[in-house]
C-alpha positions as CSV (number, residue, x, y, z in Angstrom):
1,M,-1.2,25.4,-16.9
2,N,-2.3,23.7,-13.7
3,L,-0.5,20.3,-13.3
4,I,-2.3,17.7,-11.2
5,P,0.1,15.0,-10.0
6,D,-0.7,11.4,-11.0
7,V,-1.5,10.0,-7.5
8,R,-1.4,6.3,-8.7
9,F,2.1,6.9,-10.1
10,Q,3.1,8.5,-6.8
11,I,1.8,5.6,-4.8
12,V,4.0,3.2,-6.7
13,K,6.9,5.6,-6.7
14,W,6.9,5.7,-2.8
15,A,6.6,2.0,-2.6
16,M,9.6,1.5,-4.9
17,W,11.5,4.2,-2.9
18,A,10.8,2.3,0.3
19,V,12.1,-1.0,-1.2
20,S,15.2,0.7,-2.3
21,D,15.7,2.6,0.9
22,Q,15.3,-0.6,3.0
23,H,17.9,-2.4,1.0
24,T,20.5,0.4,1.3
25,K,19.8,1.9,4.8
26,N,17.8,-0.5,6.9
27,D,15.3,2.3,7.8
28,W,12.3,0.1,7.8
29,H,11.1,-2.1,10.7
30,Y,8.2,-4.5,11.1
31,S,5.7,-4.0,13.9
32,E,2.0,-4.6,14.3
33,A,1.6,-2.0,17.0
34,R,-1.3,0.5,16.8
35,P,-1.5,3.3,16.3
36,F,1.3,3.4,13.7
37,H,2.7,6.8,12.9
38,L,2.9,8.2,9.4
39,V,6.2,10.0,9.3
40,N,8.4,11.5,6.6
41,N,11.7,10.5,8.1
42,P,13.1,7.1,9.5
43,P,12.7,5.0,11.3
44,F,9.6,3.7,9.5
45,I,7.8,1.2,11.7
46,F,4.8,-0.6,10.1
47,D,3.2,-3.9,9.3
48,C,1.8,-4.8,5.8
49,S,-1.3,-2.6,6.0
50,G,0.6,0.3,7.6
51,F,3.0,0.2,4.7
52,V,0.2,0.3,2.1
53,T,-1.4,3.2,4.1
54,W,2.0,5.0,4.2
55,C,2.3,4.8,0.4
56,Y,-1.2,6.3,-0.1
57,W,-0.5,9.0,2.5
58,K,2.8,10.0,0.9
59,A,1.2,10.1,-2.5
60,G,-1.6,12.4,-1.3
61,A,-4.4,9.8,-1.8
62,S,-7.3,9.4,0.6
63,D,-6.8,6.9,3.4
64,P,-7.5,3.4,2.0
65,N,-8.7,2.4,5.5
66,T,-11.4,5.1,5.4
67,M,-10.1,6.1,8.9
68,N,-8.7,9.6,8.1
69,Y,-5.1,8.4,8.6
70,D,-5.6,7.9,12.4
71,G,-3.0,5.0,12.5
72,Y,-5.5,2.3,13.6
73,G,-6.2,0.8,10.1
74,Y,-5.3,-2.8,9.6
75,T,-5.6,-5.4,6.9
76,G,-9.3,-5.9,7.5
77,T,-10.1,-2.2,7.1
78,L,-8.5,-2.2,3.7
79,L,-11.4,-4.5,2.6
80,H,-13.5,-1.3,2.2
81,G,-11.9,-0.9,-1.2
82,K,-13.8,-1.6,-4.4
83,P,-13.3,-5.3,-5.3
84,I,-11.9,-5.9,-8.8
85,Q,-10.7,-8.9,-10.9
86,Q,-7.1,-9.7,-11.3
87,S,-7.4,-8.8,-15.0
88,Q,-8.5,-5.3,-14.0
89,L,-5.4,-4.6,-11.9
90,H,-3.6,-1.3,-12.2
91,K,-0.4,-0.1,-10.5
92,G,-1.3,1.2,-7.1
93,D,-4.1,-1.3,-6.4
94,V,-4.0,-3.4,-3.3
95,V,-4.1,-7.2,-2.7
96,V,-5.4,-8.6,0.6
97,F,-4.7,-12.3,1.1
98,G,-6.5,-14.8,3.2
99,P,-10.0,-15.4,4.6
100,G,-12.1,-13.1,6.7
101,I,-10.3,-9.9,7.6
102,G,-7.2,-11.2,5.7
103,V,-3.7,-12.1,6.8
104,H,-1.6,-9.9,4.6
105,A,-1.8,-6.9,2.3
106,A,0.5,-5.9,-0.6
107,L,0.7,-3.1,-3.1
108,V,0.7,-3.8,-6.8
109,V,3.6,-2.1,-8.6
110,E,3.7,-3.9,-11.9
111,V,0.8,-5.7,-13.6
112,A,2.2,-7.5,-16.6
113,G,2.3,-11.3,-16.4
114,D,2.6,-12.4,-12.8
115,P,2.0,-9.0,-11.0
116,L,4.8,-7.6,-8.9
117,C,4.0,-6.4,-5.4
118,A,5.7,-4.4,-2.8
119,S,5.2,-6.3,0.4
120,H,6.1,-5.5,4.0
121,G,5.3,-8.7,5.9
122,R,8.4,-9.2,8.1
123,Q,11.6,-7.6,9.4
124,G,13.9,-6.9,6.4
125,D,11.0,-5.8,4.2
126,P,9.6,-4.0,2.2
127,S,10.6,-6.1,-0.7
128,L,9.4,-6.9,-4.2
129,V,7.6,-10.2,-4.6
130,R,5.5,-11.8,-7.4
131,L,1.8,-12.3,-6.7
132,S,2.2,-16.0,-7.2
133,A,4.7,-16.2,-4.4
134,L,2.2,-14.7,-2.0
135,N,-0.7,-16.9,-3.0
136,S,0.2,-19.4,-0.3
137,L,-1.1,-16.8,2.2
138,G,-4.7,-17.5,1.0
139,V,-7.1,-16.4,-1.7
140,P,-6.2,-12.9,-3.0
141,T,-8.8,-10.1,-3.0
142,F,-7.9,-7.4,-5.4
143,L,-9.0,-3.9,-4.3
144,R,-9.1,-0.4,-5.9
145,F,-9.1,2.8,-3.9
146,S,-9.7,6.5,-4.8
147,T,-6.6,8.1,-6.2
148,I,-8.0,11.6,-6.1
149,N,-5.4,13.9,-4.6
150,R,-6.7,14.8,-1.2
151,R,-4.3,17.8,-1.1
152,L,-6.1,19.6,-4.0
153,K,-8.2,22.6,-3.2
154,F,-10.9,23.2,-5.7
155,K,-12.2,26.7,-6.3
156,R,-15.9,27.2,-6.9
């Protein structure tokens, strides 16, 4: 039997691991520097969009910035995702807040009621925060990205 990992589940798993790791080891740091470096070991140095990108990278999903994981993605490049309604949210979807290219991005980790997001918007994050607490950042845009495992090699 050939098992294909659930990439959406893996995205959320890595986000939750990061929240837990930050609160026990202080391995995560906030920086808007580009390029950001996708690494497996601390220190982890990202801003909000870099954190979302890291979760997708760790899970094996395609780059949500459509930039082949070059480290130059930012909140605005996440807007390439497929817009969806809040009622259509799934775990692993992304929320970009604010006008234009956006001011903040967060990853949805729980959808029931007031969705729970993993957010890395300042030093001391990532942390878990309800969507309603982030709405002060501006109108949310809900986005879905491909969760096909980029690591799979298909035989023809």
